[in-house]
C-alpha positions in Angstrom: 51.4 131.3 122.7 48.9 131.7 119.7 52.2 133.2 117.9 53.7 129.7 118.1 50.7 128.1 116.7 50.5 130.3 113.9 54.1 129.6 113.5 54.2 125.8 113.1 51.2 126.4 110.4 53.2 128.8 108.4 56.3 126.6 108.6 54.2 123.5 107.6 52.3 125.4 104.6 56.3 127.0 103.9 57.7 123.7 103.3 54.7 122.1 101.5 55.0 125.2 99.3 58.5 125.1 98.4 58.2 121.4 97.8 55.3 122.1 95.1 57.0 125.2 93.7 60.1 123.1 93.1 58.7 120.2 91.9 56.4 121.8 89.3 59.5 124.0 88.0 61.4 120.7 87.7 58.7 119.0 85.5 58.2 122.1 83.2 62.2 122.1 82.8 62.2 118.5 82.1 59.5 119.1 79.5 61.3 121.9 78.0 64.5 120.5 78.0 64.5 116.8 78.2 67.9 116.4 76.5 69.9 117.9 79.5 68.3 115.2 81.8 68.7 112.6 79.2 73.0 113.0 79.9 72.2 112.3 83.7 72.4 108.7 85.2 69.6 109.3 87.6 65.9 109.7 86.6 64.9 113.3 86.0 62.0 113.1 89.1 64.8 111.4 91.6 65.4 115.4 93.2 61.5 115.5 93.4 61.4 112.4 95.1 64.4 113.2 97.8 62.7 116.5 98.1 59.2 114.7 98.9 61.1 112.5 101.7 62.5 115.6 103.6 59.2 117.6 103.5 57.6 114.7 104.7 60.2 114.4 107.5 59.6 118.3 108.3 55.9 117.9 108.2 56.0 115.1 110.4 58.3 116.8 112.9 55.9 119.7 113.0 53.2 117.3 113.9 55.2 115.4 116.9 56.1 118.7 118.1 52.1 119.3 118.2 51.1 116.0 119.4 53.7 116.1 122.1 52.1 119.6 123.3 48.4 118.0 123.3 48.6 115.8 126.5 50.0 118.5 128.6 47.2 121.1 127.2 49.8 123.1 125.5 52.8 122.8 128.3 55.8 121.6 126.9 58.1 120.2 129.7 62.0 120.0 129.2 64.6 119.8 131.3 62.3 119.8 134.3 61.3 123.2 133.1 57.5 124.0 132.0 57.0 125.9 128.9 53.6 126.9 127.9 53.5 126.6 124.0 49.5 126.5 123.4 46.6 127.9 125.3 44.6 125.4 127.3 41.8 125.7 124.5 43.9 125.0 121.7 42.3 122.9 118.4 44.7 120.5 117.8 42.4 118.8 114.8 42.9 122.0 113.3 46.8 121.7 113.6 46.5 118.4 112.2 44.6 119.2 109.5 46.9 122.2 108.5 50.2 120.1 108.6 48.3 117.5 106.7 47.2 119.4 103.8 
């Protein structure tokens, strides 16, 4: 079940990395070509704000999944079936820190 733990961490960091990369590019593009953004009715940073909301939603979903797994000691129960996602000795604090950063 360590694979799923690693996958959740990779997914959370990937969401954050894509958000940061695209935000930096948008800012750079705005600084190099402000006239292009002046033609738009929306402010130049609107796309960054929209991506921030979606990134927060995705990271929150990962955190909710991790939180749901914690009381059952890594076992997720769905439809009467039990699925062991994390081992019993999983460090959930590290999972939360990984997702939060």
